[in-house]
Each structure stands twice: as C-alpha cells, then as structure tokens.
C-alpha positions as CSV (number, residue, x, y, z in Angstrom):
1,M,0.1,-0.3,-0.2
2,F,3.1,2.5,0.7
3,F,4.3,1.6,-3.2
4,L,0.6,3.1,-4.1
5,Y,0.5,5.9,-2.0
6,I,3.5,6.7,-2.9
7,S,2.5,6.6,-6.7
8,F,-0.8,9.1,-5.8
9,V,1.1,11.6,-4.3
10,F,3.6,12.0,-6.6
11,P,2.5,10.9,-9.9
12,I,5.3,9.1,-11.7
13,S,5.4,6.1,-14.5
14,H,5.9,2.8,-13.2
15,S,8.0,0.2,-14.5
16,L,5.9,-2.9,-15.4
17,N,7.4,-6.6,-16.0
18,E,5.4,-9.4,-15.6
19,I,5.3,-9.8,-11.5
20,N,3.4,-6.3,-10.9
21,A,1.8,-5.4,-14.0
22,S,-1.4,-7.1,-12.6
23,Y,-1.4,-5.3,-9.7
24,I,-0.6,-2.0,-11.0
25,I,-2.7,-2.4,-13.9
26,N,-5.9,-3.9,-12.1
27,N,-5.2,-1.6,-8.8
28,T,-7.6,-1.4,-5.8
29,E,-7.9,2.1,-6.1
30,R,-10.2,1.5,-9.9
31,Y,-7.7,4.7,-11.5
32,P,-7.3,4.0,-15.0
33,V,-3.7,3.5,-16.8
34,F,-2.0,5.3,-19.1
35,I,0.8,2.6,-20.2
36,K,3.9,3.5,-22.9
37,L,5.8,0.3,-24.7
38,W,8.7,1.1,-25.8
39,A,12.1,-0.4,-26.9
40,T,16.0,1.0,-25.9
41,W,17.0,1.0,-29.3
42,C,13.7,2.9,-30.8
43,H,14.9,7.0,-31.3
44,H,11.4,7.5,-31.2
45,C,11.1,6.5,-28.2
46,K,14.1,8.6,-27.1
47,A,12.5,11.6,-28.4
48,F,9.3,10.9,-26.9
49,N,10.6,10.5,-22.9
50,P,10.4,14.3,-22.2
51,V,6.6,14.4,-23.0
52,W,6.1,11.4,-21.2
53,E,7.9,12.4,-18.3
54,E,6.0,15.6,-18.0
55,L,2.6,14.0,-18.3
56,S,3.4,11.5,-15.7
57,S,5.2,14.3,-13.4
58,N,1.8,16.2,-14.0
59,E,0.0,16.7,-10.5
60,Y,-3.1,17.3,-12.3
61,Y,-3.5,14.0,-12.8
62,N,-2.9,12.9,-9.2
63,D,-5.5,10.5,-7.8
64,K,-7.1,10.4,-11.2
65,V,-4.1,8.6,-13.6
66,L,-1.6,6.0,-12.8
67,F,1.8,6.3,-15.6
68,A,3.0,3.0,-16.3
69,E,5.6,1.8,-19.0
70,I,7.3,-1.7,-20.4
71,E,10.7,-2.0,-21.6
72,C,9.5,-4.7,-24.3
73,E,13.0,-6.1,-25.4
74,S,13.2,-7.3,-21.4
75,N,9.4,-7.8,-21.0
76,R,8.7,-9.3,-24.5
77,K,5.6,-11.8,-23.5
78,L,4.4,-9.2,-21.7
79,C,4.7,-7.0,-25.3
80,N,2.8,-9.8,-27.3
81,T,-0.2,-9.0,-25.1
82,F,-0.5,-5.7,-26.8
83,E,-1.5,-5.0,-30.0
84,G,1.0,-3.4,-32.7
85,Q,4.4,-4.0,-33.5
86,N,5.7,0.2,-33.8
87,F,7.0,2.3,-31.0
88,P,6.3,3.4,-28.7
89,R,2.4,2.3,-28.2
90,V,0.6,3.9,-25.7
91,Y,-2.6,2.6,-24.1
92,W,-5.2,3.7,-21.9
93,Y,-6.4,0.7,-19.6
94,D,-10.2,1.3,-18.7
95,I,-10.6,-0.2,-15.7
96,S,-14.0,0.1,-15.1
97,N,-14.8,-2.1,-18.1
98,H,-11.4,-3.7,-18.2
99,T,-10.8,-2.0,-22.1
100,F,-7.6,-1.4,-23.6
101,V,-7.4,1.9,-25.4
102,R,-4.9,2.3,-28.1
103,Y,-4.1,6.1,-28.6
104,H,-3.8,6.9,-32.2
105,G,-2.7,11.1,-32.3
106,E,0.4,13.2,-32.1
107,R,2.4,12.8,-29.2
108,T,2.7,16.1,-27.8
109,I,1.5,17.6,-24.2
110,S,-1.9,19.1,-25.9
111,H,-2.8,16.4,-28.0
112,I,-2.4,13.7,-25.0
113,N,-4.2,16.3,-22.7
114,R,-6.9,16.4,-24.6
115,F,-7.0,12.2,-25.2
116,I,-6.6,12.1,-21.6
117,E,-9.6,14.4,-20.8
118,K,-11.8,13.0,-23.3
119,Q,-11.2,9.1,-21.6
120,M,-11.6,10.4,-18.1
121,R,-15.3,11.0,-19.6
122,F,-15.8,9.1,-21.8
123,P,-18.2,8.2,-23.7
124,L,-20.5,11.4,-24.2
125,I,-19.1,14.5,-22.8
126,E,-21.9,17.1,-20.7
127,Y,-21.9,20.2,-23.5
128,N,-21.8,22.9,-20.9
129,E,-22.7,26.8,-23.1
130,T,-20.2,28.8,-20.9
131,M,-17.4,26.5,-22.1
132,H,-17.9,26.9,-25.6
133,D,-14.9,29.3,-26.3
134,S,-12.7,26.7,-24.3
135,Y,-14.0,24.0,-26.7
136,T,-13.5,26.1,-29.8
137,S,-10.3,27.3,-28.8
138,S,-8.6,24.2,-28.6
139,L,-10.3,23.2,-32.8
140,N,-6.9,23.0,-34.2
141,I,-6.0,20.5,-31.5
142,S,-9.0,18.1,-32.2
143,T,-12.4,18.2,-33.7
144,I,-16.1,18.5,-31.9
145,F,-18.6,16.5,-32.6
146,H,-22.0,17.4,-30.6
147,F,-25.2,15.4,-30.5
148,K,-28.4,17.3,-29.5
149,I,-31.2,14.2,-28.3
150,P,-34.3,14.4,-26.7
151,K,-34.1,13.6,-23.0
152,D,-36.3,10.5,-23.5
153,D,-35.0,9.4,-27.0
154,Q,-33.1,6.5,-25.8
155,K,-32.2,5.0,-29.0
156,S,-30.8,7.5,-30.2
157,L,-28.9,8.5,-27.6
158,E,-27.4,4.7,-27.8
159,I,-26.6,5.3,-31.2
160,A,-24.3,8.3,-30.6
161,K,-22.3,6.4,-27.4
162,Q,-21.8,3.8,-30.1
163,V,-20.3,6.0,-32.8
164,A,-17.9,7.7,-30.0
165,T,-16.6,4.3,-29.2
166,L,-15.8,3.3,-32.7
167,F,-13.5,6.3,-32.3
168,R,-12.4,6.4,-28.8
169,G,-8.8,5.9,-30.2
170,S,-8.6,9.0,-31.7
171,E,-8.7,12.7,-30.8
172,S,-12.0,13.8,-31.6
173,R,-14.3,14.8,-29.0
174,F,-17.7,14.0,-28.5
175,F,-20.3,16.2,-26.7
176,I,-24.0,15.9,-25.2
177,S,-26.7,17.4,-24.7
178,N,-30.2,17.7,-24.6
179,T,-33.5,19.3,-26.7
180,P,-37.1,19.7,-26.0
181,D,-39.0,15.9,-27.3
182,S,-40.6,17.3,-29.9
183,L,-37.7,17.6,-31.7
184,K,-35.5,14.8,-33.8
185,P,-31.9,14.2,-32.8
186,E,-29.2,16.1,-34.4
187,L,-25.3,16.1,-34.7
188,E,-23.3,19.5,-35.3
189,S,-19.6,19.4,-36.3
190,Q,-16.8,21.9,-35.9
191,I,-13.4,21.4,-37.9
192,S,-12.3,25.3,-37.1
193,P,-14.4,28.0,-35.3
194,E,-15.3,29.4,-39.0
195,I,-16.4,25.7,-40.2
196,S,-19.3,23.4,-38.5
197,E,-22.0,21.2,-40.4
198,Y,-24.9,19.7,-39.6
199,Y,-25.9,16.0,-40.2
200,S,-28.7,15.7,-42.6
201,G,-28.8,11.5,-43.2
202,E,-30.4,8.6,-41.1
203,W,-29.7,8.4,-37.8
204,T,-27.8,4.9,-37.9
205,V,-24.5,3.8,-36.9
206,G,-23.1,3.2,-39.8
207,A,-24.1,6.6,-41.2
208,L,-23.3,8.5,-38.9
209,F,-20.0,6.6,-39.0
210,D,-19.1,7.7,-42.6
211,F,-19.9,11.5,-41.3
212,V,-17.7,11.6,-38.2
213,V,-14.5,10.0,-40.3
214,H,-14.4,12.6,-43.0
215,R,-14.3,15.6,-40.3
216,S,-12.4,13.5,-38.1
217,L,-9.3,16.1,-38.3
218,P,-8.9,19.7,-38.0
219,F,-9.2,21.9,-40.7
220,H,-6.1,22.6,-42.3
221,T,-4.2,20.7,-40.6
222,D,-0.3,20.2,-40.9
223,M,0.2,17.0,-42.7
224,N,2.3,14.4,-40.4
225,G,2.5,10.5,-39.7
226,Y,-1.4,10.9,-37.6
227,V,-2.9,12.3,-40.9
228,L,-1.3,9.5,-42.9
229,K,-2.8,7.0,-40.6
230,H,-5.9,8.2,-40.8
231,L,-6.4,8.2,-44.3
232,E,-5.2,4.7,-44.9
233,T,-7.2,3.8,-41.6
234,Y,-10.4,4.9,-43.1
235,S,-9.4,4.6,-47.3
236,I,-10.1,8.0,-47.8
237,S,-7.9,11.3,-49.9
238,S,-7.2,14.5,-48.3
239,L,-6.8,18.2,-50.5
240,V,-3.3,19.0,-49.3
241,S,-2.4,22.7,-49.5
242,V,1.2,22.9,-50.6
243,N,3.5,26.0,-49.7
244,R,6.3,25.3,-52.1
245,G,8.4,27.8,-50.1
246,N,8.8,30.4,-47.5
247,Y,5.9,32.3,-47.8
248,P,3.9,33.6,-44.4
249,N,0.8,32.4,-45.9
250,Y,-1.8,29.8,-47.1
251,S,-4.8,30.3,-49.3
252,T,-7.8,28.7,-47.1
253,S,-10.4,29.8,-49.3
254,I,-10.6,26.9,-51.7
255,P,-10.4,24.2,-49.1
256,K,-12.9,25.3,-46.5
257,H,-15.4,25.1,-49.8
258,F,-14.2,21.5,-50.0
259,A,-13.7,20.6,-46.4
260,S,-17.1,18.8,-46.0
261,R,-15.8,16.3,-48.5
262,Y,-12.3,15.7,-47.7
263,I,-9.7,16.0,-44.7
264,T,-7.9,19.3,-45.2
265,S,-4.2,19.3,-45.1
266,K,-1.5,21.6,-45.5
267,I,2.6,20.8,-46.3
268,N,5.4,23.2,-46.8
269,C,8.1,22.4,-49.3
270,T,11.0,23.9,-47.4
271,A,9.8,22.1,-44.1
272,S,8.9,18.8,-45.4
273,Q,10.5,17.6,-48.4
274,W,9.3,14.7,-48.7
275,F,6.2,14.9,-49.1
276,C,7.2,17.5,-52.4
277,R,9.9,15.3,-53.5
278,Y,7.7,12.3,-53.6
279,T,4.8,14.1,-55.9
280,S,7.5,15.5,-57.9
281,I,6.0,19.4,-57.2
282,D,9.4,20.5,-54.8
283,K,10.1,23.1,-57.7
284,G,8.9,25.7,-60.1
285,D,5.9,27.9,-60.0
286,P,3.1,28.5,-58.8
287,A,4.0,28.7,-55.1
288,Q,0.7,27.3,-54.0
289,L,-0.8,24.2,-55.1
290,F,-3.0,21.3,-54.8
291,V,-2.6,18.2,-54.4
292,L,-5.5,15.3,-54.0
293,F,-3.8,12.0,-52.1
294,D,-4.9,8.9,-51.3
295,W,-2.5,7.2,-49.0
296,K,-4.6,4.2,-49.1
297,A,-4.0,3.6,-52.9
298,R,-0.8,4.9,-53.3
299,L,-2.2,7.2,-55.5
300,F,-1.8,11.7,-56.1
301,W,-2.8,13.9,-58.1
302,V,-1.6,17.5,-59.0
303,Y,-3.7,20.4,-59.7
304,E,-2.4,22.4,-62.5
305,G,-5.2,24.8,-63.4
306,E,-7.4,28.0,-62.3
307,N,-7.5,28.4,-58.6
308,T,-11.8,28.6,-58.9
309,V,-14.1,26.9,-57.1
310,D,-15.8,25.5,-60.9
311,S,-12.4,24.4,-61.9
312,I,-11.7,22.5,-59.1
313,S,-14.9,21.0,-58.8
314,S,-14.3,19.7,-62.4
315,W,-11.0,18.6,-61.7
316,F,-12.9,16.5,-59.0
317,A,-15.3,15.1,-61.2
318,S,-12.9,13.6,-63.9
319,I,-10.7,12.0,-61.5
320,D,-13.8,10.5,-59.5
321,S,-14.3,9.4,-63.4
322,K,-11.8,8.1,-63.6
323,S,-10.4,10.5,-67.0
324,I,-7.4,11.4,-65.0
325,R,-5.2,8.5,-63.9
326,G,-3.3,9.5,-60.7
327,S,0.3,9.4,-60.6
328,G,2.2,7.1,-58.0
329,P,3.3,3.4,-57.4
330,G,-0.3,2.3,-56.8
331,T,-1.1,-1.2,-55.4
332,G,-0.8,-3.0,-58.3
333,L,1.4,-5.9,-59.6
334,L,4.8,-3.6,-59.7
335,S,3.6,-1.9,-56.7
336,N,6.6,-3.3,-54.4
337,V,8.9,-1.7,-56.7
338,L,7.2,1.5,-57.6
339,Q,7.3,2.4,-53.9
340,A,10.6,2.0,-53.3
341,Y,11.2,3.8,-56.2
342,Y,8.9,6.6,-54.9
343,D,10.6,6.5,-51.1
344,Q,13.8,7.2,-52.7
345,K,13.0,9.7,-54.3
346,A,11.1,11.1,-51.0
347,S,14.1,10.8,-49.4
348,G,16.2,12.7,-52.3
349,Q,18.2,9.8,-53.0
350,T,17.4,10.5,-57.4
351,G,21.1,9.5,-58.8
352,S,20.7,5.9,-58.3
353,T,16.6,5.3,-58.2
354,Y,17.0,4.3,-62.1
355,L,19.1,1.2,-61.1
356,M,16.5,-0.6,-59.2
357,F,14.2,-0.9,-62.4
358,I,17.3,-3.3,-64.1
359,P,16.1,-6.5,-62.8
360,M,12.4,-5.8,-63.6
361,I,13.6,-4.9,-67.8
362,I,15.9,-7.7,-67.7
363,A,13.1,-10.0,-66.2
364,V,10.8,-9.0,-68.9
365,F,13.3,-9.2,-72.1
366,L,13.8,-12.9,-70.7
367,I,10.3,-13.6,-71.1
368,F,9.9,-11.9,-74.0
369,C,13.0,-13.5,-75.6
370,T,11.2,-17.1,-73.9
371,F,8.2,-17.1,-75.6
372,D,9.9,-15.5,-78.9
373,S,12.1,-18.8,-79.2
374,T,9.1,-21.4,-78.4
375,P,8.7,-23.4,-81.1
376,K,5.5,-22.8,-83.2
377,L,3.4,-25.6,-84.1
378,K,2.5,-26.0,-88.0
379,K,-0.8,-25.7,-88.9
380,L,-1.6,-29.1,-90.5
381,N,-4.1,-28.6,-93.3
382,I,-5.5,-32.2,-94.0
383,K,-9.3,-32.8,-96.0
384,P,-11.1,-35.7,-95.4
385,K,-11.5,-38.6,-97.6
386,T,-13.7,-38.6,-100.0
387,E,-15.4,-42.5,-101.0
C-alpha cells in the first residue's frame, strides 16, 4: 500500500514487468492506467521521453490516472499481449470495463491531454454552454462532435454512444446535450471555429460513422504521420494545400469550400521536403498548389489549373470518373518496385533510382525471348477423304 500511496501523491511512470503488471493495472483504487510500450534501441521512444515525463509528473493527474511503461526488450512476453509492432505505443486502460484503448493521435502534450480528458469523461462529455469558447479554442488540436438528443430518446442516445466508442482511440471529442422532446436528434461537427456542419442523413451507426470519419481531423491540419494513418485506416483522401517555399500564408478559401468532402491538410516544401519530392512538385511555380492525396491507394493527383471552385470541382469530377489517372506506385502488380522508387525520391536519393528497374527490365526481356523462341507448331491442312 505504501508503494501505491507514493505513486498517487507523486505521479510517476511505473516500470511494469510480468510480476507487478497485474497488480498496478488492476489497482484496488480503480484508477485508469496510461501505459507506454518502448524499446531501448528506438529513437522515436527517446524523442517521446520528455513528453511522457512531463505527463506523468503532472500533479493534475494525481488521484486520477496511473502512468506505467513496459520496456519490451526485457519483457517481450508481456508486450506481446498488446496489439501492434511499432514503438512507442501508448494505451489507455479503462479499469471500469477492463478495456485497452490504443492512442492513435499525435504525441504532444496538448494532444495527449485532450485524449486523457476524453477518456476520463467517456463516452459522451456533457456539453457546457459557458465552456463553448474553451472548446472551440482547441479545434486546431481536435475536432468536436456535438450530439443534441431529446431527453427520452434512448435509441438515438445509444447510437451516439456506439459512434463515439468507434472513435475512442482518436483525438475527436464527442459532446452531448438535450433538446426538447418534440425535436429530432441532431449532430453538429466543428473542424474549425468558422466551419461547422450539421448531419442531415439517416440516424444509424453506419451513416453517422461515415460522417464523422470525414470530419475527424481539424481543418487545414499539418500533413504528418497521424494524418497519413487516418487516411490509410479509413480509405479516404486528403486535399493538400502545398506551399512550395517560405511564403507567409496559405490561401484557405478553396479548402474551405471542399472541407465537407475531404480531409484538408497543408504542407510546406521547405519544412517537409519528403511530400514534395514524392509528388515531384518540389520545384517551380506557382507558389501554392493543390494535391489530392490517397495514401491507402498510394496515388496522387496534382492540380495545375485555375484556382477557382468551379475549375477544381470539374477536376474532382474527372478524377471520380477515372478520366484523369493518378500518379504514384499504386497497389498493383509492380507496386512494391514502384514504391521503392518513390520512397527513394522522397528521401532525395534520385541519382540511383533508375538502377532498381534494371532487374525488372531484364526479367521482361527474358520472358519475351522465351516466348519468341518457343517452337511454333505448323498448322496441318488435312482434307477429309471422299469415298
């Protein structure tokens, strides 16, 4: 008990092993546990250490959350009980229903604090009108979904809880408030202080899920690994605003118009050269252009027309009808070879990229020669005998 008392008074991150893991995770005080899995050789783990130390030493979480970590080289059997392979991995353990929730968001103090707040008030946060400005001021970190449900509408409430549960590992927050019994349930999404949208379809888990997926990231968010993971997980595309140099501002008028259709993101070619090299737009004019990026299909389309809503809408229609082919490695027969080529481009190693195609060219040539040298059977012209 003294061990647990010290941990609650002075929040620290406890090192777990096969002996003490069950004791801490299923603690008698019934505190949820935030768990980090890491490895000694992992440089991403080292970069994450200062963030984890600041979180675990935050007195705000005293008597609210336990922090723990597992070094996976020394505790492989214990680590194998958690899903995933990469490091570091972070999980929230909800002791009330014995559920592990993997955190999929960005590994920064502000993002993780929002995630913890969400878990402590899961599944739906009671909406407080006086806190509206506070909620919207953090929309650059996580989007908001506000369910407005009649007090006695238990069916709609259960559907809302199911939808929130499907996105429990994300950063999006789900609020709940009551409306007069005479009204239908509503769902409002906010991806920025200026952009909100009401759901107008059928009130089902599947339909609401699709609505939330396309609005789960803040408007014009920075393109990063978290965004790529979201695009790949849910098989959706992002409209990327590309700044090709050190220009002070992005124009957001075009992305705002299409924010209800696509995840909108932005990237600077100077700060994040990989994307601009990958899409071959690291040089030239104009200063800003747009890319439709489908990370799941490994395809992209670069817009080179006039920056008007009508012109870009026509471009999207051409992509949808497949009259404009995407660039990139794709997911076809040669995708693995092409992916290596694009990865080398993204890393700036363009000098030797052509070498990887030599084995493929030789293989095609040998196949052609094999077919060409195959003996041809002569066609026999046999006439039937006549009596």
